[in-house]
C-alpha positions as CSV (number, residue, x, y, z in Angstrom):
1,M,69.1,-59.4,-52.1
2,P,68.9,-63.0,-53.5
3,A,71.3,-66.1,-51.6
4,A,74.1,-67.6,-53.8
5,V,73.5,-70.8,-55.5
6,G,73.3,-73.4,-53.3
7,D,73.3,-71.1,-50.3
8,A,69.9,-70.7,-50.1
9,S,68.7,-72.9,-46.5
10,F,66.0,-73.3,-43.9
11,S,69.3,-72.2,-41.4
12,L,68.5,-69.1,-38.7
13,D,72.1,-68.8,-37.7
14,G,72.6,-65.5,-36.1
15,Q,68.7,-64.5,-36.0
16,I,67.4,-62.8,-33.0
17,V,63.1,-63.5,-33.3
18,L,60.6,-62.2,-31.3
19,V,57.4,-64.3,-30.6
20,T,54.3,-62.9,-29.2
21,G,52.1,-65.4,-27.3
22,A,54.3,-68.4,-27.1
23,T,53.3,-69.9,-24.3
24,R,52.2,-73.4,-25.5
25,G,50.9,-74.9,-29.3
26,I,51.8,-72.8,-32.3
27,G,53.9,-70.3,-30.6
28,A,55.9,-72.5,-28.7
29,A,56.7,-75.2,-31.8
30,I,57.7,-71.9,-33.7
31,V,60.5,-71.4,-30.5
32,R,61.3,-74.6,-30.0
33,R,62.4,-75.3,-33.8
34,F,63.9,-71.9,-34.1
35,V,66.0,-72.0,-31.6
36,A,67.1,-76.0,-33.1
37,S,68.0,-74.0,-36.1
38,G,69.8,-71.7,-34.8
39,A,68.4,-68.3,-33.6
40,R,68.0,-67.0,-30.0
41,V,64.4,-66.2,-29.0
42,A,62.1,-64.4,-26.9
43,I,58.7,-64.3,-26.3
44,T,56.1,-61.9,-25.0
45,H,53.2,-63.6,-23.1
46,R,50.3,-62.2,-20.5
47,G,51.6,-63.1,-16.9
48,S,49.9,-65.5,-15.3
49,E,51.0,-68.3,-13.0
50,R,50.7,-71.2,-15.7
51,N,52.4,-68.9,-18.5
52,E,54.8,-68.4,-15.7
53,R,55.1,-72.5,-15.0
54,L,55.6,-72.9,-18.9
55,V,58.3,-70.0,-19.6
56,A,60.3,-71.6,-16.7
57,D,60.5,-75.4,-18.2
58,M,60.8,-73.5,-22.2
59,A,64.1,-71.4,-20.5
60,L,65.5,-74.9,-18.8
61,E,65.0,-77.1,-21.9
62,L,66.4,-74.6,-24.5
63,G,68.9,-72.3,-22.4
64,D,69.1,-68.8,-20.7
65,D,71.4,-67.8,-23.2
66,R,69.3,-68.8,-26.3
67,F,65.4,-67.9,-24.9
68,M,64.0,-65.2,-23.0
69,A,60.4,-64.3,-21.9
70,V,58.8,-60.9,-21.3
71,V,55.6,-60.5,-20.0
72,A,53.7,-57.9,-22.4
73,D,50.2,-57.4,-23.3
74,A,50.2,-57.9,-27.2
75,A,47.8,-54.8,-27.2
76,D,49.1,-52.2,-25.2
77,S,52.4,-50.4,-26.7
78,G,53.9,-49.1,-23.7
79,E,54.5,-52.6,-22.7
80,T,55.4,-54.2,-25.7
81,E,57.6,-51.2,-26.7
82,A,59.5,-52.3,-23.0
83,A,59.7,-56.0,-23.8
84,V,61.4,-54.8,-27.5
85,R,64.0,-52.8,-25.8
86,A,64.8,-55.6,-23.1
87,V,65.6,-58.5,-26.3
88,E,67.7,-55.8,-27.4
89,S,69.2,-55.1,-24.7
90,K,69.3,-59.1,-23.6
91,F,70.8,-61.0,-26.9
92,A,72.7,-57.7,-28.0
93,S,71.5,-57.0,-31.6
94,G,68.3,-55.9,-33.2
95,I,65.0,-57.9,-34.0
96,N,65.7,-60.0,-37.3
97,T,62.1,-61.5,-37.3
98,V,58.8,-61.0,-35.3
99,I,56.7,-63.5,-35.6
100,L,53.0,-62.4,-34.5
101,N,51.0,-65.5,-33.0
102,A,49.5,-63.8,-30.2
103,A,45.9,-64.1,-30.5
104,Y,42.4,-64.9,-28.2
105,I,39.6,-66.8,-29.6
106,A,35.9,-67.0,-28.4
107,K,32.8,-69.0,-30.2
108,R,29.0,-67.3,-30.0
109,P,26.5,-66.7,-32.7
110,W,27.2,-63.1,-33.9
111,D,24.5,-61.5,-32.5
112,E,25.1,-62.5,-28.8
113,I,28.6,-61.1,-29.4
114,P,28.8,-58.6,-26.3
115,L,30.9,-55.0,-27.4
116,E,33.3,-55.2,-25.0
117,E,34.7,-58.8,-26.2
118,W,34.6,-58.0,-30.4
119,D,36.8,-55.0,-29.0
120,Q,39.1,-57.0,-27.3
121,M,39.5,-59.4,-30.1
122,M,40.2,-57.0,-32.5
123,A,42.8,-55.5,-29.7
124,V,44.6,-58.8,-29.2
125,N,44.7,-59.8,-32.7
126,L,44.8,-56.9,-34.9
127,R,46.0,-54.0,-32.6
128,G,48.7,-56.4,-31.4
129,A,49.8,-57.3,-34.9
130,F,50.1,-52.9,-35.2
131,V,52.1,-52.2,-32.0
132,A,54.7,-54.9,-32.5
133,A,55.5,-54.1,-36.4
134,L,55.7,-50.1,-35.2
135,H,58.1,-51.0,-32.5
136,T,60.0,-53.7,-34.1
137,I,60.2,-51.9,-37.9
138,E,63.0,-49.1,-37.3
139,G,65.9,-51.8,-36.4
140,M,64.8,-53.3,-39.6
141,R,65.1,-50.6,-41.8
142,R,68.0,-49.6,-40.6
143,R,70.1,-52.7,-41.2
144,G,67.8,-53.3,-44.7
145,Y,66.7,-56.4,-43.8
146,G,63.9,-58.3,-41.7
147,N,60.6,-61.0,-41.7
148,L,57.4,-60.0,-40.3
149,I,54.8,-63.1,-40.3
150,T,51.3,-63.0,-39.0
151,V,49.3,-66.4,-38.2
152,G,46.2,-66.3,-39.5
153,S,43.5,-68.6,-39.6
154,V,41.5,-71.1,-42.3
155,M,38.5,-69.9,-41.1
156,S,39.4,-66.5,-42.5
157,H,39.1,-68.1,-45.8
158,I,35.9,-69.9,-45.3
159,G,34.1,-68.2,-42.4
160,D,32.6,-69.7,-39.6
161,P,29.5,-68.3,-38.1
162,R,30.2,-69.2,-34.8
163,A,33.1,-67.1,-34.6
164,L,32.1,-64.3,-36.7
165,H,34.5,-62.0,-34.5
166,Y,37.5,-63.8,-34.3
167,V,37.0,-64.9,-38.3
168,T,37.1,-60.9,-39.2
169,S,40.2,-60.3,-36.9
170,K,41.9,-63.3,-39.2
171,G,40.8,-61.8,-42.1
172,G,42.2,-58.4,-41.5
173,L,45.6,-59.8,-40.7
174,I,46.1,-61.0,-44.3
175,A,45.1,-57.6,-45.3
176,F,47.7,-55.8,-43.0
177,T,50.3,-58.5,-44.2
178,K,49.8,-57.2,-47.8
179,S,49.5,-53.7,-47.2
180,L,52.8,-53.9,-45.1
181,A,54.9,-55.9,-48.0
182,R,53.7,-53.0,-50.1
183,S,54.8,-50.3,-48.1
184,E,58.3,-51.9,-47.2
185,G,59.6,-54.0,-49.3
186,G,61.6,-51.0,-50.3
187,N,63.2,-51.6,-47.1
188,G,64.5,-54.9,-48.1
189,I,61.6,-56.2,-45.4
190,R,59.8,-59.3,-46.1
191,V,55.9,-59.5,-44.8
192,N,53.9,-62.7,-44.9
193,C,51.7,-64.8,-43.3
194,V,50.8,-68.2,-42.4
195,V,47.4,-70.1,-42.4
196,P,47.4,-73.3,-40.0
197,G,43.9,-75.0,-40.6
198,A,42.9,-77.5,-37.7
199,I,46.2,-77.7,-35.5
200,R,45.6,-80.1,-32.5
201,T,46.9,-78.1,-29.5
202,E,46.2,-77.7,-25.6
203,H,43.3,-75.8,-26.3
204,E,41.5,-78.0,-28.3
205,V,42.7,-81.0,-25.9
206,E,41.4,-78.5,-22.8
207,Q,37.9,-78.3,-24.8
208,G,37.8,-82.4,-24.1
209,N,37.2,-82.9,-28.0
210,D,37.6,-86.5,-28.7
211,P,40.6,-86.4,-31.5
212,A,39.3,-89.8,-33.1
213,E,35.9,-87.8,-33.8
214,S,38.1,-84.8,-34.5
215,L,39.8,-86.4,-37.2
216,K,36.5,-88.1,-38.9
217,N,34.6,-84.8,-38.8
218,L,37.9,-83.2,-40.8
219,Q,38.1,-86.1,-43.3
220,S,35.7,-85.2,-45.5
221,L,37.5,-81.1,-45.6
222,Q,40.7,-82.4,-46.1
223,S,42.7,-83.7,-48.8
224,L,45.3,-85.3,-46.2
225,Q,43.7,-87.5,-43.8
226,Y,45.5,-87.0,-40.7
227,R,45.5,-83.7,-38.2
228,G,48.1,-81.3,-38.2
229,A,50.4,-80.8,-35.5
230,P,51.8,-77.2,-33.7
231,D,55.2,-78.0,-35.8
232,D,53.7,-78.2,-39.1
233,I,52.7,-74.5,-38.6
234,A,56.3,-73.8,-37.2
235,A,58.1,-75.3,-40.3
236,G,56.0,-72.8,-42.2
237,C,57.3,-70.3,-40.1
238,Q,60.9,-70.9,-40.6
239,F,60.7,-71.3,-44.4
240,L,59.0,-68.1,-44.8
241,A,62.0,-66.4,-42.1
242,S,64.9,-68.0,-43.8
243,P,66.9,-66.9,-46.6
244,A,65.1,-69.8,-48.8
245,S,62.5,-67.6,-49.1
246,D,64.4,-64.3,-49.6
247,F,61.9,-63.3,-52.6
248,I,58.4,-64.0,-51.0
249,T,57.2,-61.5,-49.9
250,G,53.3,-60.5,-49.0
251,Q,51.7,-63.9,-49.4
252,A,49.4,-65.9,-47.2
253,L,50.8,-69.5,-46.9
254,T,47.9,-72.2,-45.8
255,I,49.1,-75.2,-44.5
256,D,46.3,-76.8,-43.7
257,G,46.3,-80.6,-45.1
258,G,43.7,-79.4,-48.2
259,W,41.4,-78.0,-46.3
260,S,40.4,-74.7,-48.2
261,D,41.4,-74.1,-51.9
262,Y,43.1,-70.9,-51.4
C-alpha cells in the first residue's frame, strides 16, 4: 500500500531482517546499515573459526537485542528452515525482509570447471535463494507484506570468460527475481535485485590486488572515477527494503558507478 505523502522514508523501524552469508563484505555492511536504520537483523553463515570471530565482534558492536547469527548452509533446506524458526523465536515476530546475499565464487577457464564446482556454484547462489524464499514466504503472505532482495553481479550484464559458472548463477538470480515478483505481487510481496559493480571488499584485499592498479583498470569502464564500497550496495538494499520503494518490484538496481549500460 502506498505511503501517505511525506511519510515515505528510508526508515526500517520495526523490521525483522534476515541476511544470508553476511559475516563480512557487502553482507556485513548491510547488517550495520540496517541496524542503524532501526531494524533487528539476523544473519546466517557457514560455521568456521573465522566466521565465529567475526560474528562475536558484530554482536558486541550491535548488541544482542538487535543482532543474532545462526549457522546454516545456504543450500541446505533443513538448516535454513531451522535458522528461520530461530530468528522468529528470538525476535518474537515474523521476518519482513530477506536479503539473499550468500554466494560462492571461483574463477577458471570455462572448459576447466569441474562438475563438482559447477554444482556447488548453483547450489549456493541459486538453490540457496530458492530455499530461503520457500521458508520465509508463508509468513510474508500471512501478513500481506514483505521484501526479498537478491544480490546479483554486474558480470551478469557484461559476461566474464574467467567465471562462466558464477556469471550464469548471478544471471539466474535476476530471472528468479523477476519471476518471483510476478508470482507474489498479489500477496503484497516485493522482490528486487541489487547488482553490484566492482566493490572493494576483504576478499579483494586477500587476493593481493593493488587498489591503485584496480582503480586504473576501472577508469576506462566506469563513469564515476572512484571505487565502490560495500556500503554503496547496502544503501541500495535499504532503499529497496524501505517504504520509499513500495511501488518497485521485479527490478534489477545496478550499482556500478556507470560501468554497464543496464
